C-alpha positions in Angstrom: -10.8 4.7 -18.9 -14.4 4.8 -18.1 -14.3 3.1 -14.4 -18.1 2.9 -15.4 -18.7 4.2 -11.9 -21.4 6.7 -12.6 -24.3 7.3 -10.4 -23.0 4.2 -7.9 -23.2 5.3 -4.3 -19.4 6.1 -3.6 -19.4 7.0 1.1 -16.6 8.4 1.4 -15.4 8.8 5.4 -13.2 11.2 7.0 -13.4 13.0 3.4 -13.0 17.0 4.4 -9.2 17.2 3.6 -6.3 15.5 2.5 -6.5 12.0 2.1 -10.4 11.7 2.1 -10.5 14.6 -0.3 -8.7 13.4 -3.1 -11.1 10.0 -2.8 -14.3 11.7 -3.7 -13.0 14.1 -5.7 -11.3 10.9 -8.0 -14.4 8.9 -8.0 -17.0 12.3 -8.8 -15.3 13.4 -11.5 -15.0 8.9 -12.1 -19.5 10.3 -12.2 -20.0 8.2 -9.3 -22.3 9.2 -6.4 -20.0 10.5 -3.7 -21.1 11.0 0.4 -18.8 13.0 2.3 -18.0 12.1 5.9 -16.8 13.5 8.8 -16.5 15.3 12.1 -16.4 18.8 11.3 -20.0 20.0 9.4 -18.5 22.5 8.5 -15.2 21.6 7.7 -17.0 19.0 5.0 -20.3 21.0 3.7 -16.7 23.7 2.7 -15.7 19.5 1.3 -18.5 18.8 -0.8 -18.9 22.4 -2.7 -15.1 22.2 -3.1 -15.8 19.2 -5.3 -18.2 20.1 -6.7 -17.0 22.9 -8.2 -14.4 21.0 -10.0 -16.2 18.3 -10.6 -19.6 18.9 -11.8 -20.5 16.4 -9.6 -22.8 15.9 -6.6 -21.8 15.5 -3.2 -23.7 15.0 0.2 -22.2 15.9 3.4 -23.4 14.7 6.4 -20.9 14.7 10.1 -20.6 12.1 11.6 -17.8 11.0 14.4 -17.3 6.5 13.8 -16.3 6.4 16.8 -20.0 6.5 18.0 -21.9 3.2 16.8 -25.4 5.8 16.6 -23.2 7.8 14.3 -22.4 6.0 12.2 -25.2 3.2 12.4 -27.6 7.1 11.5 -25.0 7.8 8.6 -25.6 4.4 6.9 -29.0 4.0 7.2 -29.1 8.3 6.1 -26.4 7.5 2.4 -29.1 4.0 1.8 -32.6 5.4 2.8 -31.9 8.9 -0.2 -29.8 7.2 -2.6 -31.4 3.4 -1.8 -28.4 1.8 -2.3 -24.4 1.6 -1.3 -22.4 0.1 -4.0 -18.2 1.7 -2.5 -17.8 2.9 1.3 -14.0 4.5 1.7 -13.1 2.8 5.0 -10.5 6.3 6.3 -9.9 7.8 9.5 -7.2 9.3 11.0 -4.3 8.4 13.2 -3.5 8.4 15.7 -0.8 9.6 18.0 3.0 8.4 17.1 5.7 7.5 20.2 6.8 4.7 21.3 5.4 1.9 23.2 5.5 2.5 26.8 4.2 6.3 27.0 0.3 4.9 25.5 -2.1 4.4 28.5 -5.4 2.1 28.6 -8.1 5.2 27.3 -5.2 6.4 24.5 -5.5 2.2 23.5 -8.5 1.9 23.4 -9.6 5.3 21.5 -6.8 4.2 18.7 -9.2 -0.1 18.9 -12.7 2.9 18.7 -10.5 4.8 15.9 -9.2 2.1 13.4 -10.3 -0.6 13.8 -13.8 -0.9 14.7 -15.4 2.7 12.5 -14.2 0.1 10.0 -15.7 -3.1 11.2 -19.6 -1.2 12.6 -19.5 0.8 9.2 -18.1 -2.6 6.6 -21.4 -4.7 8.8 -24.1 -1.4 8.3 -23.0 -1.5 4.7 -23.6 -4.8 3.8 -26.7 -5.0 3.1 -27.3 -3.0 1.2 -23.9 -4.4 -1.2 -25.6 -8.2 -1.3 -29.3 -6.8 -2.1 -28.3 -5.4 -5.2 -25.9 -8.1 -6.3 -22.1 -6.3 -5.8 -19.7 -3.7 -3.5 -16.5 -2.5 -2.6 -15.2 -2.7 0.3 -12.0 0.2 0.3 -9.6 0.8 3.9 -7.6 3.4 4.0 -4.6 1.6 6.5 -0.8 2.8 6.6 2.9 1.3 4.7 3.5 0.4 8.9 1.4 -3.0 8.0 4.6 -4.0 5.4 7.5 -2.6 7.8 8.1 -1.0 10.3 7.5 2.3 11.3 9.4 4.3 13.7 6.4 4.8 16.9 3.5 3.5 15.0 1.9 1.3 17.3 -0.4 2.2 18.1 -1.2 2.4 14.5 0.3 -0.6 13.3 -1.6 -2.5 15.6 -5.0 -1.9 14.8 -3.9 -1.6 10.8 -2.5 -4.8 11.3 -5.7 -5.9 12.6 -7.7 -4.5 9.3 -5.6 -6.6 6.6 -6.5 -9.2 8.5 -10.5 -8.4 8.7 -9.6 -8.0 5.0 -9.1 -11.0 4.3 -11.3 -12.3 6.1 -14.1 -10.5 5.1 -12.9 -11.0 1.2 -12.9 -15.1 1.6 -16.4 -14.6 2.8 -18.0 -12.4 0.8 -16.6 -13.2 -2.6 -19.6 -14.9 -3.4 -21.8 -12.5 -2.9 -19.7 -10.2 -5.9 -18.4 -8.1 -2.7 -14.7 -6.5 -3.0 -12.7 -5.7 -0.5 -9.1 -4.0 0.2 -6.2 -2.1 1.4 -4.4 0.7 0.4 -1.4 1.9 2.4 -0.1 5.1 2.0 3.1 5.8 2.9 4.8 8.9 2.4 2.3 11.4 1.2 1.5 14.9 1.8 -0.5 15.4 4.0 -1.7 17.5 6.9 -0.4 13.6 9.1 2.7 13.6 7.7 3.6 17.0 8.5 2.5 16.3 12.0 5.0 13.9 11.4 8.1 16.1 11.1 11.3 16.1 14.1 10.0 19.7 15.3 11.7 22.7 15.3 13.1 21.6 12.2 12.9 23.5 9.2 10.0 21.0 7.1 11.0 21.6 3.7 14.5 20.4 4.7 13.3 17.6 6.2 10.8 16.6 3.9 13.5 16.9 1.2 15.3 13.9 3.9 12.8 12.1 3.9 12.0 11.9 -0.2 15.3 10.8 -1.1 15.1 7.7 0.9 12.2 6.8 -0.9 13.2 5.4 -4.8 11.6 7.8 -6.7 13.1 10.8 -5.0 9.8 12.2 -3.9 7.2 12.7 -1.7 3.6 11.1 -3.0 0.3 13.1 -3.6 -3.4 13.1 -2.3 -3.8 12.6 -5.9 -2.0 9.3 -6.9 -3.2 7.6 -4.2 -7.1 7.6 -4.9 -6.0 6.8 -9.1 -5.8 3.7 -7.3 -8.5 3.7 -5.3 -10.7 4.7 -8.1 -9.8 1.7 -10.4 -10.2 -1.3 -7.4 -13.9 0.1 -7.0 -14.3 0.8 -10.3 -15.6 -2.5 -13.6 -12.5 -3.3 -14.2 -11.2 -3.5 -10.1 -14.1 -6.5 -9.7 -11.1 -9.3 -9.6 -8.9 -8.2 -7.3 -9.9 -8.7 -3.6 -8.6 -9.7 0.1 -5.1 -7.0 -1.1 -2.7 -5.2 0.8 -1.4 -2.3 -1.8 0.5 0.3 -1.1 0.7 3.1 -2.5 4.4 4.7 -1.4 7.4 5.6 -4.9 8.5 2.0 -3.7 9.8 3.2 -0.5 8.5 -0.7 0.9 12.0 -3.0 0.6 9.7 -6.0 1.9 10.0 -8.8 -0.3 5.8 -9.6 -0.1 
């Protein structure tokens, strides 16, 4: 299937590794002009080179800390100036720490807000004028399966991701007339560093992953490229009638009816 992404300009956040890198790789394979962004320029440059080698596509690395307004503004400005347009924005960020509600202080709540809600709002707001100018656009928010069912000790993540869900629904309503779609992708257990960091300390990692996989209907942990495939479809011409949706990629782990 031709997703018609050739020459589309796609900005993917938190893309030096994990889900972000998988998404950037998939979009580059589909012919998109990809810009990868994260805080660590060395890791980012290595990721960009790796993606180019795998795909033969064009990948640009720009370092940015999305919790800083000036970094975010400079990032969007650089992309718009270099490529003349922004067609696709994939909002993504590392998740906040896991722990019980009462253990988090004011600073930790603020950090989670800045990273996992405000950065998504800020990047979207800055990218929108460029999408409106071309008469179309795609915004994808990578959130968490915790918006569909309770995930123990995920209060910071769940609180901020639920805010993103509400924001995306409102944006989809407001931006539909401009042919701009806004959707959320909610990963369940996908084999990334973040999942590994949530495993019980002192327990064999392979055994812990097997125990978790046994609770998933498909009987396994997901791979980053499987989530990336959904993102590629949502930002494609074929995905043009999907907006305001929150779609889990979790192997059926969520038992929620809706």
